C-alpha positions in Angstrom: -0.1 0.0 0.0 1.3 3.5 -0.8 1.3 5.9 2.1 0.2 9.5 1.8 2.1 11.7 4.2 0.6 15.0 4.9 2.9 17.7 6.5 1.0 21.2 7.4 2.3 24.5 7.9 3.4 26.1 11.3 -0.1 27.5 12.7 -2.4 25.2 14.5 -5.1 26.5 12.1 -3.7 23.9 9.5 -5.1 21.1 11.7 -8.1 21.8 9.5 -5.9 21.3 6.4 -5.1 18.0 7.8 -8.3 17.1 8.5 -9.9 18.1 5.0 -7.1 16.5 2.9 -7.4 13.3 5.0 -11.0 13.3 4.4 -10.5 14.0 0.7 -8.2 11.0 0.1 -9.7 8.6 2.5 -11.3 6.5 -0.1 -8.2 6.5 -2.5 -6.5 3.4 -1.2 -3.7 5.3 0.7 -2.4 4.6 4.3 -2.8 8.4 5.4 -0.4 9.7 7.7 -0.8 13.0 9.3 1.9 14.9 11.1 0.3 17.6 13.5 3.2 19.6 15.0 4.0 19.1 18.6 4.1 22.9 19.4 0.2 22.8 18.5 -0.3 21.2 22.1 2.7 21.9 23.9 2.7 25.7 25.1 6.2 25.5 25.9 7.2 25.4 22.1 6.4 28.5 19.9 7.2 26.7 16.4 8.2 23.8 14.6 11.7 22.7 15.5 14.6 20.6 14.2 13.2 17.6 16.6 10.1 17.5 14.0 12.6 16.3 11.2 13.6 13.4 13.3 10.2 12.5 13.8 9.4 12.5 10.1 12.4 10.3 9.3 11.2 7.8 12.1 7.6 7.7 10.7 9.1 7.0 7.1 11.7 4.5 8.3 9.1 2.8 10.5 6.5 2.5 7.6 6.8 -0.1 4.8 5.8 0.9 1.4 6.3 3.9 -0.7 5.2 7.8 -0.2 3.4 10.4 -1.9 3.9 13.6 0.1 1.8 16.7 0.3 3.5 19.3 2.3 2.6 23.0 3.0 4.6 26.1 3.9 7.1 25.1 6.6 6.2 21.5 6.0 7.9 21.9 2.6 11.0 23.3 4.3 11.0 20.3 6.9 10.5 17.7 3.9 13.2 19.1 1.8 15.6 18.7 5.0 14.3 15.2 5.6 15.0 14.1 1.9 18.7 14.3 2.5 18.4 11.7 5.2 16.2 9.1 3.7 16.1 6.6 0.9 14.7 8.9 -1.9 13.7 5.9 -4.0 10.6 5.5 -1.6 9.2 8.8 -2.5 7.1 8.4 -5.5 5.5 12.0 -5.8 6.0 15.1 -3.9 3.5 18.3 -3.8 4.3 21.4 -2.3 1.8 23.9 -1.4 2.5 27.5 -0.5 6.4 27.8 -0.4 7.4 30.2 2.3 10.4 31.8 0.4 9.8 35.7 -0.3 12.9 37.6 1.0 14.6 34.4 1.8 15.6 33.1 -1.7 19.3 32.4 -0.9 18.6 30.8 2.4 16.0 28.4 1.0 17.9 27.4 -2.0 19.9 25.0 0.2 16.9 23.2 1.4 15.0 23.0 -1.9 18.1 21.9 -3.7 17.8 18.5 -2.5 14.7 18.1 -4.8 17.2 17.6 -7.6 18.1 14.2 -6.3 14.6 13.0 -7.0 15.2 12.6 -10.8 12.0 11.0 -12.0 9.9 11.5 -9.3 6.9 14.0 -10.0 7.3 17.3 -8.1 4.3 19.7 -8.2 4.2 23.2 -6.9 0.9 24.8 -6.0 1.4 28.3 -5.2 -1.5 31.3 -4.6 -1.1 34.1 -7.1 -0.5 36.7 -4.4 0.5 34.4 -1.3 2.2 36.7 1.3 5.0 34.3 1.6 5.9 34.0 -1.9 3.8 35.0 -5.0 3.4 32.5 -7.8 5.8 34.5 -10.0 8.5 34.3 -7.1 8.2 30.5 -6.9 8.2 30.2 -10.9 11.7 32.2 -10.6 13.0 30.4 -7.8 12.3 26.8 -9.2 14.2 27.8 -12.7 17.2 28.8 -10.6 17.3 26.0 -8.2 15.6 22.8 -9.7 17.5 21.1 -12.8 16.9 17.9 -14.4 13.7 16.9 -12.5 10.1 16.8 -13.5 8.3 19.7 -12.0 4.9 21.2 -12.5 3.9 24.6 -11.4 0.2 25.5 -10.7 -1.1 28.8 -9.7 -4.3 29.2 -7.8 -6.3 32.6 -7.7 -5.7 33.4 -4.1 -4.1 36.1 -2.1 -3.4 34.2 1.0 -1.5 31.4 2.5 -4.5 29.1 2.7 -4.8 26.2 0.5 -8.2 24.5 0.9 -8.7 21.2 -0.8 -11.5 22.8 -2.8 -8.9 25.0 -4.5 -6.4 22.4 -5.3 -8.0 19.0 -5.6 -8.0 19.2 -9.4 -4.3 18.8 -9.2 -4.8 15.4 -7.4 -7.3 13.8 -9.9 -4.8 11.0 -11.0 -4.5 9.9 -7.3 
């Protein structure tokens, strides 16, 4: 069975994203794995930290089968860091929603550069036209400069926020 790993954005508001995406994919034959961030329920933590990377690696290593990954915002950064530490051949598809790269292009190049090692794995980016964390055009320019020799698909949704409700992106998952 193929696993579907869902990695949310930083805010606890993203629990709704995990819930709605899980509901959307529940009858598609996936083993759905959601990763709510610990700081959502631990008041001593403010944000996602590096221990979440080890947690994701542990989940992947303990779960048999291949993975499709859907990650949003900080989840894209963390999964990119995870990729350098796992068997990439188990990753069969990556979808990134809402890259948070605006004003941090050089910093994020080193994280997302690891995607170049995915070779034949389809990589899809879905970005809101005017996402406050990076516009669609910023993501287009970024991917042109960072990603070489990989299969990427860039999709723009007509929004001006950092939300990625399933209703606005489900057309990009019709083949799942």
